Structure formats: structure tokens, C-alpha cells
PQR file of N, CA, C, O and H, with PARSE charges and radii, in Angstrom:
ATOM      1  N   MET A   1     -73.784 -42.422 -16.840 -0.4000 1.5000
ATOM      2  CA  MET A   1     -72.484 -42.782 -17.386 -0.0000 2.0000
ATOM      3  C   MET A   1     -71.397 -42.365 -16.398  0.5500 1.7000
ATOM      4  O   MET A   1     -71.443 -41.268 -15.842 -0.5500 1.4000
ATOM      5  N   THR A   2     -70.455 -43.216 -16.191 -0.4000 1.5000
ATOM      6  CA  THR A   2     -69.363 -42.935 -15.271 -0.0000 2.0000
ATOM      7  C   THR A   2     -68.397 -41.932 -15.891  0.5500 1.7000
ATOM      8  O   THR A   2     -68.079 -42.001 -17.078 -0.5500 1.4000
ATOM      9  H   THR A   2     -70.418 -44.107 -16.643  0.4000 1.0000
ATOM     10  N   LYS A   3     -67.943 -41.010 -15.070 -0.4000 1.5000
ATOM     11  CA  LYS A   3     -66.954 -40.037 -15.498 -0.0000 2.0000
ATOM     12  C   LYS A   3     -65.609 -40.421 -14.893  0.5500 1.7000
ATOM     13  O   LYS A   3     -65.547 -41.011 -13.814 -0.5500 1.4000
ATOM     14  H   LYS A   3     -68.201 -40.954 -14.106  0.4000 1.0000
ATOM     15  N   VAL A   4     -64.532 -40.079 -15.600 -0.4000 1.5000
ATOM     16  CA  VAL A   4     -63.196 -40.429 -15.127 -0.0000 2.0000
ATOM     17  C   VAL A   4     -62.247 -39.248 -15.340  0.5500 1.7000
ATOM     18  O   VAL A   4     -62.331 -38.526 -16.333 -0.5500 1.4000
ATOM     19  H   VAL A   4     -64.582 -39.599 -16.476  0.4000 1.0000
ATOM     20  N   LEU A   5     -61.358 -39.082 -14.388 -0.4000 1.5000
ATOM     21  CA  LEU A   5     -60.280 -38.100 -14.482 -0.0000 2.0000
ATOM     22  C   LEU A   5     -58.977 -38.844 -14.275  0.5500 1.7000
ATOM     23  O   LEU A   5     -58.806 -39.535 -13.271 -0.5500 1.4000
ATOM     24  H   LEU A   5     -61.290 -39.669 -13.582  0.4000 1.0000
ATOM     25  N   LYS A   6     -58.067 -38.711 -15.208 -0.4000 1.5000
ATOM     26  CA  LYS A   6     -56.733 -39.294 -15.089 -0.0000 2.0000
ATOM     27  C   LYS A   6     -55.774 -38.170 -14.732  0.5500 1.7000
ATOM     28  O   LYS A   6     -55.525 -37.277 -15.541 -0.5500 1.4000
ATOM     29  H   LYS A   6     -58.206 -38.150 -16.024  0.4000 1.0000
ATOM     30  N   CYS A   7     -55.240 -38.217 -13.526 -0.4000 1.5000
ATOM     31  CA  CYS A   7     -54.352 -37.161 -13.074 -0.0000 2.0000
ATOM     32  C   CYS A   7     -53.159 -36.997 -14.009  0.5500 1.7000
ATOM     33  O   CYS A   7     -52.672 -35.884 -14.206 -0.5500 1.4000
ATOM     34  H   CYS A   7     -55.442 -38.943 -12.868  0.4000 1.0000
ATOM     35  N   GLY A   8     -52.691 -38.092 -14.581 -0.4000 1.5000
ATOM     36  CA  GLY A   8     -51.561 -38.038 -15.493 -0.0000 2.0000
ATOM     37  C   GLY A   8     -51.785 -37.136 -16.694  0.5500 1.7000
ATOM     38  O   GLY A   8     -50.822 -36.688 -17.317 -0.5500 1.4000
ATOM     39  H   GLY A   8     -53.087 -38.996 -14.421  0.4000 1.0000
ATOM     40  N   ASP A   9     -53.048 -36.860 -17.030 -0.4000 1.5000
ATOM     41  CA  ASP A   9     -53.338 -35.925 -18.120 -0.0000 2.0000
ATOM     42  C   ASP A   9     -52.946 -34.500 -17.731  0.5500 1.7000
ATOM     43  O   ASP A   9     -52.700 -33.656 -18.593 -0.5500 1.4000
ATOM     44  H   ASP A   9     -53.830 -37.224 -16.524  0.4000 1.0000
ATOM     45  N   LEU A  10     -52.891 -34.244 -16.425 -0.4000 1.5000
ATOM     46  CA  LEU A  10     -52.538 -32.916 -15.920 -0.0000 2.0000
ATOM     47  C   LEU A  10     -51.161 -32.884 -15.271  0.5500 1.7000
ATOM     48  O   LEU A  10     -50.450 -31.882 -15.344 -0.5500 1.4000
ATOM     49  H   LEU A  10     -53.091 -34.930 -15.725  0.4000 1.0000
ATOM     50  N   MET A  11     -50.797 -33.991 -14.636 -0.4000 1.5000
ATOM     51  CA  MET A  11     -49.521 -34.117 -13.934 -0.0000 2.0000
ATOM     52  C   MET A  11     -48.816 -35.360 -14.474  0.5500 1.7000
ATOM     53  O   MET A  11     -48.980 -36.449 -13.924 -0.5500 1.4000
ATOM     54  H   MET A  11     -51.376 -34.805 -14.577  0.4000 1.0000
ATOM     55  N   PRO A  12     -48.037 -35.212 -15.540 -0.5600 1.5000
ATOM     56  CA  PRO A  12     -47.390 -36.382 -16.148  0.2800 2.0000
ATOM     57  C   PRO A  12     -46.665 -37.245 -15.118  0.5500 1.7000
ATOM     58  O   PRO A  12     -45.954 -36.750 -14.244 -0.5500 1.4000
ATOM     59  N   GLY A  13     -46.871 -38.544 -15.256 -0.4000 1.5000
ATOM     60  CA  GLY A  13     -46.238 -39.504 -14.359 -0.0000 2.0000
ATOM     61  C   GLY A  13     -47.106 -39.946 -13.194  0.5500 1.7000
ATOM     62  O   GLY A  13     -46.763 -40.907 -12.507 -0.5500 1.4000
ATOM     63  H   GLY A  13     -47.448 -38.947 -15.966  0.4000 1.0000
ATOM     64  N   CYS A  14     -48.225 -39.266 -12.955 -0.4000 1.5000
ATOM     65  CA  CYS A  14     -49.133 -39.640 -11.864 -0.0000 2.0000
ATOM     66  C   CYS A  14     -50.160 -40.627 -12.411  0.5500 1.7000
ATOM     67  O   CYS A  14     -50.766 -40.391 -13.457 -0.5500 1.4000
ATOM     68  H   CYS A  14     -48.503 -38.485 -13.514  0.4000 1.0000
ATOM     69  N   ASP A  15     -50.352 -41.745 -11.688 -0.4000 1.5000
ATOM     70  CA  ASP A  15     -51.286 -42.760 -12.179 -0.0000 2.0000
ATOM     71  C   ASP A  15     -52.638 -42.749 -11.466  0.5500 1.7000
ATOM     72  O   ASP A  15     -53.430 -43.676 -11.639 -0.5500 1.4000
ATOM     73  H   ASP A  15     -49.860 -41.937 -10.839  0.4000 1.0000
ATOM     74  N   PHE A  16     -52.914 -41.712 -10.667 -0.4000 1.5000
ATOM     75  CA  PHE A  16     -54.191 -41.604  -9.961 -0.0000 2.0000
ATOM     76  C   PHE A  16     -55.333 -41.426 -10.964  0.5500 1.7000
ATOM     77  O   PHE A  16     -55.216 -40.693 -11.946 -0.5500 1.4000
ATOM     78  H   PHE A  16     -52.271 -40.960 -10.526  0.4000 1.0000
ATOM     79  N   GLN A  17     -56.447 -42.125 -10.683 -0.4000 1.5000
ATOM     80  CA  GLN A  17     -57.663 -41.950 -11.457 -0.0000 2.0000
ATOM     81  C   GLN A  17     -58.828 -41.758 -10.503  0.5500 1.7000
ATOM     82  O   GLN A  17     -58.949 -42.470  -9.506 -0.5500 1.4000
ATOM     83  H   GLN A  17     -56.541 -42.721  -9.886  0.4000 1.0000
ATOM     84  N   ALA A  18     -59.673 -40.807 -10.807 -0.4000 1.5000
ATOM     85  CA  ALA A  18     -60.908 -40.601 -10.058 -0.0000 2.0000
ATOM     86  C   ALA A  18     -62.057 -41.022 -10.959  0.5500 1.7000
ATOM     87  O   ALA A  18     -62.109 -40.651 -12.132 -0.5500 1.4000
ATOM     88  H   ALA A  18     -59.574 -40.229 -11.617  0.4000 1.0000
ATOM     89  N   LYS A  19     -62.980 -41.802 -10.399 -0.4000 1.5000
ATOM     90  CA  LYS A  19     -64.172 -42.228 -11.137 -0.0000 2.0000
ATOM     91  C   LYS A  19     -65.389 -41.930 -10.286  0.5500 1.7000
ATOM     92  O   LYS A  19     -65.389 -42.178  -9.080 -0.5500 1.4000
ATOM     93  H   LYS A  19     -62.938 -42.104  -9.446  0.4000 1.0000
ATOM     94  N   ALA A  20     -66.433 -41.394 -10.919 -0.4000 1.5000
ATOM     95  CA  ALA A  20     -67.664 -41.072 -10.206 -0.0000 2.0000
ATOM     96  C   ALA A  20     -68.779 -40.847 -11.221  0.5500 1.7000
ATOM     97  O   ALA A  20     -68.548 -40.794 -12.429 -0.5500 1.4000
ATOM     98  H   ALA A  20     -66.433 -41.192 -11.898  0.4000 1.0000
ATOM     99  N   GLU A  21     -69.969 -40.721 -10.705 -0.4000 1.5000
ATOM    100  CA  GLU A  21     -71.138 -40.492 -11.560 -0.0000 2.0000
ATOM    101  C   GLU A  21     -71.314 -39.018 -11.919  0.5500 1.7000
ATOM    102  O   GLU A  21     -71.932 -38.699 -12.934 -0.5500 1.4000
ATOM    103  H   GLU A  21     -70.157 -40.765  -9.724  0.4000 1.0000
ATOM    104  N   THR A  22     -70.769 -38.108 -11.082 -0.4000 1.5000
ATOM    105  CA  THR A  22     -70.960 -36.682 -11.343 -0.0000 2.0000
ATOM    106  C   THR A  22     -69.630 -35.943 -11.359  0.5500 1.7000
ATOM    107  O   THR A  22     -68.640 -36.391 -10.780 -0.5500 1.4000
ATOM    108  H   THR A  22     -70.267 -38.368 -10.258  0.4000 1.0000
ATOM    109  N   GLU A  23     -69.632 -34.811 -12.030 -0.4000 1.5000
ATOM    110  CA  GLU A  23     -68.449 -33.953 -12.076 -0.0000 2.0000
ATOM    111  C   GLU A  23     -68.081 -33.466 -10.673  0.5500 1.7000
ATOM    112  O   GLU A  23     -66.900 -33.392 -10.331 -0.5500 1.4000
ATOM    113  H   GLU A  23     -70.436 -34.447 -12.500  0.4000 1.0000
ATOM    114  N   ASP A  24     -69.081 -33.137  -9.867 -0.4000 1.5000
ATOM    115  CA  ASP A  24     -68.811 -32.664  -8.505 -0.0000 2.0000
ATOM    116  C   ASP A  24     -68.071 -33.702  -7.674  0.5500 1.7000
ATOM    117  O   ASP A  24     -67.165 -33.361  -6.913 -0.5500 1.4000
ATOM    118  H   ASP A  24     -70.039 -33.197 -10.145  0.4000 1.0000
ATOM    119  N   GLU A  25     -68.452 -34.968  -7.815 -0.4000 1.5000
ATOM    120  CA  GLU A  25     -67.763 -36.041  -7.082 -0.0000 2.0000
ATOM    121  C   GLU A  25     -66.316 -36.175  -7.553  0.5500 1.7000
ATOM    122  O   GLU A  25     -65.414 -36.391  -6.743 -0.5500 1.4000
ATOM    123  H   GLU A  25     -69.188 -35.245  -8.433  0.4000 1.0000
ATOM    124  N   ILE A  26     -66.099 -36.047  -8.851 -0.4000 1.5000
ATOM    125  CA  ILE A  26     -64.740 -36.096  -9.394 -0.0000 2.0000
ATOM    126  C   ILE A  26     -63.921 -34.943  -8.827  0.5500 1.7000
ATOM    127  O   ILE A  26     -62.775 -35.133  -8.419 -0.5500 1.4000
ATOM    128  H   ILE A  26     -66.831 -35.872  -9.509  0.4000 1.0000
ATOM    129  N   LEU A  27     -64.501 -33.757  -8.800 -0.4000 1.5000
ATOM    130  CA  LEU A  27     -63.783 -32.583  -8.294 -0.0000 2.0000
ATOM    131  C   LEU A  27     -63.403 -32.754  -6.825  0.5500 1.7000
ATOM    132  O   LEU A  27     -62.319 -32.335  -6.420 -0.5500 1.4000
ATOM    133  H   LEU A  27     -65.432 -33.603  -9.131  0.4000 1.0000
ATOM    134  N   GLN A  28     -64.273 -33.359  -6.026 -0.4000 1.5000
ATOM    135  CA  GLN A  28     -63.963 -33.605  -4.616 -0.0000 2.0000
ATOM    136  C   GLN A  28     -62.785 -34.571  -4.493  0.5500 1.7000
ATOM    137  O   GLN A  28     -61.861 -34.337  -3.714 -0.5500 1.4000
ATOM    138  H   GLN A  28     -65.154 -33.699  -6.355  0.4000 1.0000
ATOM    139  N   GLN A  29     -62.823 -35.661  -5.269 -0.4000 1.5000
ATOM    140  CA  GLN A  29     -61.729 -36.634  -5.233 -0.0000 2.0000
ATOM    141  C   GLN A  29     -60.425 -35.994  -5.711  0.5500 1.7000
ATOM    142  O   GLN A  29     -59.365 -36.223  -5.128 -0.5500 1.4000
ATOM    143  H   GLN A  29     -63.573 -35.851  -5.902  0.4000 1.0000
ATOM    144  N   ALA A  30     -60.508 -35.196  -6.767 -0.4000 1.5000
ATOM    145  CA  ALA A  30     -59.319 -34.553  -7.325 -0.0000 2.0000
ATOM    146  C   ALA A  30     -58.721 -33.551  -6.345  0.5500 1.7000
ATOM    147  O   ALA A  30     -57.499 -33.449  -6.230 -0.5500 1.4000
ATOM    148  H   ALA A  30     -61.369 -35.010  -7.241  0.4000 1.0000
ATOM    149  N   ALA A  31     -59.569 -32.816  -5.641 -0.4000 1.5000
ATOM    150  CA  ALA A  31     -59.073 -31.844  -4.666 -0.0000 2.0000
ATOM    151  C   ALA A  31     -58.329 -32.544  -3.537  0.5500 1.7000
ATOM    152  O   ALA A  31     -57.262 -32.093  -3.119 -0.5500 1.4000
ATOM    153  H   ALA A  31     -60.562 -32.899  -5.735  0.4000 1.0000
ATOM    154  N   GLN A  32     -58.885 -33.636  -3.048 -0.4000 1.5000
ATOM    155  CA  GLN A  32     -58.229 -34.396  -1.982 -0.0000 2.0000
ATOM    156  C   GLN A  32     -56.907 -34.966  -2.480  0.5500 1.7000
ATOM    157  O   GLN A  32     -55.897 -34.893  -1.781 -0.5500 1.4000
ATOM    158  H   GLN A  32     -59.751 -34.002  -3.388  0.4000 1.0000
ATOM    159  N   HIS A  33     -56.907 -35.528  -3.675 -0.4000 1.5000
ATOM    160  CA  HIS A  33     -55.685 -36.099  -4.248 -0.0000 2.0000
ATOM    161  C   HIS A  33     -54.623 -35.011  -4.463  0.5500 1.7000
ATOM    162  O   HIS A  33     -53.453 -35.211  -4.136 -0.5500 1.4000
ATOM    163  H   HIS A  33     -57.727 -35.587  -4.244  0.4000 1.0000
ATOM    164  N   ALA A  34     -55.031 -33.873  -5.007 -0.4000 1.5000
ATOM    165  CA  ALA A  34     -54.074 -32.789  -5.282 -0.0000 2.0000
ATOM    166  C   ALA A  34     -53.382 -32.341  -4.000  0.5500 1.7000
ATOM    167  O   ALA A  34     -52.177 -32.087  -3.993 -0.5500 1.4000
ATOM    168  H   ALA A  34     -55.982 -33.710  -5.273  0.4000 1.0000
ATOM    169  N   LYS A  35     -54.145 -32.244  -2.922 -0.4000 1.5000
ATOM    170  CA  LYS A  35     -53.585 -31.807  -1.644 -0.0000 2.0000
ATOM    171  C   LYS A  35     -52.653 -32.871  -1.061  0.5500 1.7000
ATOM    172  O   LYS A  35     -51.538 -32.563  -0.641 -0.5500 1.4000
ATOM    173  H   LYS A  35     -55.123 -32.450  -2.927  0.4000 1.0000
ATOM    174  N   GLU A  36     -53.121 -34.131  -1.039 -0.4000 1.5000
ATOM    175  CA  GLU A  36     -52.354 -35.206  -0.395 -0.0000 2.0000
ATOM    176  C   GLU A  36     -51.137 -35.642  -1.213  0.5500 1.7000
ATOM    177  O   GLU A  36     -50.063 -35.855  -0.652 -0.5500 1.4000
ATOM    178  H   GLU A  36     -54.027 -34.381  -1.380  0.4000 1.0000
ATOM    179  N   ALA A  37     -51.294 -35.775  -2.522 -0.4000 1.5000
ATOM    180  CA  ALA A  37     -50.224 -36.330  -3.348 -0.0000 2.0000
ATOM    181  C   ALA A  37     -49.288 -35.267  -3.932  0.5500 1.7000
ATOM    182  O   ALA A  37     -48.102 -35.516  -4.146 -0.5500 1.4000
ATOM    183  H   ALA A  37     -52.167 -35.602  -2.978  0.4000 1.0000
ATOM    184  N   HIS A  38     -49.844 -34.082  -4.184 -0.4000 1.5000
ATOM    185  CA  HIS A  38     -49.057 -33.069  -4.879 -0.0000 2.0000
ATOM    186  C   HIS A  38     -48.834 -31.801  -4.045  0.5500 1.7000
ATOM    187  O   HIS A  38     -48.133 -30.890  -4.485 -0.5500 1.4000
ATOM    188  H   HIS A  38     -50.808 -33.880  -4.010  0.4000 1.0000
ATOM    189  N   GLY A  39     -49.427 -31.738  -2.842 -0.4000 1.5000
ATOM    190  CA  GLY A  39     -49.262 -30.562  -1.986 -0.0000 2.0000
ATOM    191  C   GLY A  39     -49.861 -29.300  -2.580  0.5500 1.7000
ATOM    192  O   GLY A  39     -49.382 -28.196  -2.320 -0.5500 1.4000
ATOM    193  H   GLY A  39     -49.997 -32.479  -2.485  0.4000 1.0000
ATOM    194  N   MET A  40     -50.908 -29.463  -3.378 -0.4000 1.5000
ATOM    195  CA  MET A  40     -51.522 -28.327  -4.075 -0.0000 2.0000
ATOM    196  C   MET A  40     -52.906 -28.023  -3.520  0.5500 1.7000
ATOM    197  O   MET A  40     -53.669 -28.927  -3.177 -0.5500 1.4000
ATOM    198  H   MET A  40     -51.297 -30.360  -3.589  0.4000 1.0000
ATOM    199  N   ASP A  41     -53.209 -26.751  -3.442 -0.4000 1.5000
ATOM    200  CA  ASP A  41     -54.580 -26.324  -3.173 -0.0000 2.0000
ATOM    201  C   ASP A  41     -55.244 -26.084  -4.524  0.5500 1.7000
ATOM    202  O   ASP A  41     -54.588 -25.667  -5.479 -0.5500 1.4000
ATOM    203  H   ASP A  41     -52.589 -26.017  -3.721  0.4000 1.0000
ATOM    204  N   VAL A  42     -56.528 -26.345  -4.599 -0.4000 1.5000
ATOM    205  CA  VAL A  42     -57.233 -26.190  -5.868 -0.0000 2.0000
ATOM    206  C   VAL A  42     -57.665 -24.740  -6.041  0.5500 1.7000
ATOM    207  O   VAL A  42     -58.524 -24.238  -5.315 -0.5500 1.4000
ATOM    208  H   VAL A  42     -57.060 -26.684  -3.823  0.4000 1.0000
ATOM    209  N   THR A  43     -57.061 -24.092  -7.001 -0.4000 1.5000
ATOM    210  CA  THR A  43     -57.424 -22.720  -7.365 -0.0000 2.0000
ATOM    211  C   THR A  43     -58.539 -22.776  -8.407  0.5500 1.7000
ATOM    212  O   THR A  43     -58.773 -23.830  -8.998 -0.5500 1.4000
ATOM    213  H   THR A  43     -56.363 -24.500  -7.590  0.4000 1.0000
ATOM    214  N   PRO A  44     -59.216 -21.681  -8.636 -0.5600 1.5000
ATOM    215  CA  PRO A  44     -60.234 -21.690  -9.700  0.2800 2.0000
ATOM    216  C   PRO A  44     -59.650 -22.077 -11.060  0.5500 1.7000
ATOM    217  O   PRO A  44     -60.311 -22.748 -11.852 -0.5500 1.4000
ATOM    218  N   GLU A  45     -58.418 -21.657 -11.328 -0.4000 1.5000
ATOM    219  CA  GLU A  45     -57.785 -22.001 -12.600 -0.0000 2.0000
ATOM    220  C   GLU A  45     -57.536 -23.509 -12.694  0.5500 1.7000
ATOM    221  O   GLU A  45     -57.776 -24.116 -13.738 -0.5500 1.4000
ATOM    222  H   GLU A  45     -57.881 -21.112 -10.684  0.4000 1.0000
ATOM    223  N   LEU A  46     -57.056 -24.110 -11.608 -0.4000 1.5000
ATOM    224  CA  LEU A  46     -56.820 -25.554 -11.598 -0.0000 2.0000
ATOM    225  C   LEU A  46     -58.136 -26.306 -11.733  0.5500 1.7000
ATOM    226  O   LEU A  46     -58.207 -27.308 -12.445 -0.5500 1.4000
ATOM    227  H   LEU A  46     -56.860 -23.617 -10.760  0.4000 1.0000
ATOM    228  N   ALA A  47     -59.167 -25.838 -11.063 -0.4000 1.5000
ATOM    229  CA  ALA A  47     -60.481 -26.485 -11.159 -0.0000 2.0000
ATOM    230  C   ALA A  47     -60.972 -26.499 -12.600  0.5500 1.7000
ATOM    231  O   ALA A  47     -61.560 -27.489 -13.035 -0.5500 1.4000
ATOM    232  H   ALA A  47     -59.109 -25.024 -10.485  0.4000 1.0000
ATOM    233  N   GLU A  48     -60.745 -25.427 -13.347 -0.4000 1.5000
ATOM    234  CA  GLU A  48     -61.159 -25.382 -14.752 -0.0000 2.0000
ATOM    235  C   GLU A  48     -60.364 -26.383 -15.584  0.5500 1.7000
ATOM    236  O   GLU A  48     -60.924 -27.023 -16.475 -0.5500 1.4000
ATOM    237  H   GLU A  48     -60.267 -24.623 -12.993  0.4000 1.0000
ATOM    238  N   LYS A  49     -59.061 -26.529 -15.308 -0.4000 1.5000
ATOM    239  CA  LYS A  49     -58.247 -27.511 -16.029 -0.0000 2.0000
ATOM    240  C   LYS A  49     -58.721 -28.929 -15.715  0.5500 1.7000
ATOM    241  O   LYS A  49     -58.769 -29.786 -16.598 -0.5500 1.4000
ATOM    242  H   LYS A  49     -58.607 -26.009 -14.584  0.4000 1.0000
ATOM    243  N   VAL A  50     -59.070 -29.168 -14.454 -0.4000 1.5000
ATOM    244  CA  VAL A  50     -59.569 -30.485 -14.060 -0.0000 2.0000
ATOM    245  C   VAL A  50     -60.889 -30.773 -14.766  0.5500 1.7000
ATOM    246  O   VAL A  50     -61.078 -31.863 -15.305 -0.5500 1.4000
ATOM    247  H   VAL A  50     -59.032 -28.472 -13.736  0.4000 1.0000
ATOM    248  N   LYS A  51     -61.798 -29.810 -14.769 -0.4000 1.5000
ATOM    249  CA  LYS A  51     -63.089 -30.001 -15.447 -0.0000 2.0000
ATOM    250  C   LYS A  51     -62.890 -30.338 -16.917  0.5500 1.7000
ATOM    251  O   LYS A  51     -63.594 -31.187 -17.464 -0.5500 1.4000
ATOM    252  H   LYS A  51     -61.644 -28.924 -14.331  0.4000 1.0000
ATOM    253  N   ALA A  52     -61.928 -29.670 -17.562 -0.4000 1.5000
ATOM    254  CA  ALA A  52     -61.682 -29.894 -18.989 -0.0000 2.0000
ATOM    255  C   ALA A  52     -61.096 -31.291 -19.235  0.5500 1.7000
ATOM    256  O   ALA A  52     -61.223 -31.826 -20.336 -0.5500 1.4000
ATOM    257  H   ALA A  52     -61.357 -28.980 -17.119  0.4000 1.0000
ATOM    258  N   ALA A  53     -60.459 -31.880 -18.223 -0.4000 1.5000
ATOM    259  CA  ALA A  53     -59.815 -33.189 -18.378 -0.0000 2.0000
ATOM    260  C   ALA A  53     -60.748 -34.356 -18.041  0.5500 1.7000
ATOM    261  O   ALA A  53     -60.388 -35.511 -18.269 -0.5500 1.4000
ATOM    262  H   ALA A  53     -60.356 -31.445 -17.328  0.4000 1.0000
ATOM    263  N   ILE A  54     -61.931 -34.077 -17.506 -0.4000 1.5000
ATOM    264  CA  ILE A  54     -62.873 -35.141 -17.163 -0.0000 2.0000
ATOM    265  C   ILE A  54     -63.493 -35.706 -18.444  0.5500 1.7000
ATOM    266  O   ILE A  54     -63.939 -34.971 -19.325 -0.5500 1.4000
ATOM    267  H   ILE A  54     -62.223 -33.138 -17.320  0.4000 1.0000
ATOM    268  N   ARG A  55     -63.501 -37.031 -18.512 -0.4000 1.5000
ATOM    269  CA  ARG A  55     -64.052 -37.723 -19.690 -0.0000 2.0000
ATOM    270  C   ARG A  55     -65.144 -38.692 -19.258  0.5500 1.7000
ATOM    271  O   ARG A  55     -65.177 -39.139 -18.111 -0.5500 1.4000
ATOM    272  H   ARG A  55     -63.138 -37.628 -17.797  0.4000 1.0000
ATOM    273  N   ASP A  56     -66.032 -39.008 -20.185 -0.4000 1.5000
ATOM    274  CA  ASP A  56     -67.020 -40.061 -19.949 -0.0000 2.0000
ATOM    275  C   ASP A  56     -66.350 -41.392 -20.238  0.5500 1.7000
ATOM    276  O   ASP A  56     -65.579 -41.530 -21.187 -0.5500 1.4000
ATOM    277  H   ASP A  56     -66.006 -38.645 -21.117  0.4000 1.0000
ATOM    278  N   GLU A  57     -66.666 -42.376 -19.390 -0.4000 1.5000
ATOM    279  CA  GLU A  57     -66.060 -43.706 -19.566 -0.0000 2.0000
ATOM    280  C   GLU A  57     -67.013 -44.611 -20.315  0.5500 1.7000
ATOM    281  O   GLU A  57     -66.693 -45.773 -20.565 -0.5500 1.4000
ATOM    282  H   GLU A  57     -67.292 -42.264 -18.619  0.4000 1.0000
TER
END
């Protein structure tokens, strides 16, 4: 089952979506997006928020 992360669930107004087969792939995409689009490094706390926002599609 495909997993999806909608950045807007964490950063209102952002329309980025990551889709992948595994949580690890989503986390990699989210880390790259967070750095490039939001200037953020992924802390352990942010990683936990991202994991909680991942949904099955």
C-alpha cells in the first residue's frame, strides 16, 4: 500500500506531498523537502511529527 505525507498537515500552506511504499522512503523525501523548501534540518522531534502524519493511501 502506498504511503503519503502531506506537508501542509505540518506546515500550513505547503502543497508538497511525498508518496512511497515505505515510511523510510517518505522520511528521506520529507527531509530533503524540509531542507530545500523550509530551510529546516530534521530533528528527532520533527521526525516523530512526520511519522505521525504519514497516512496510507
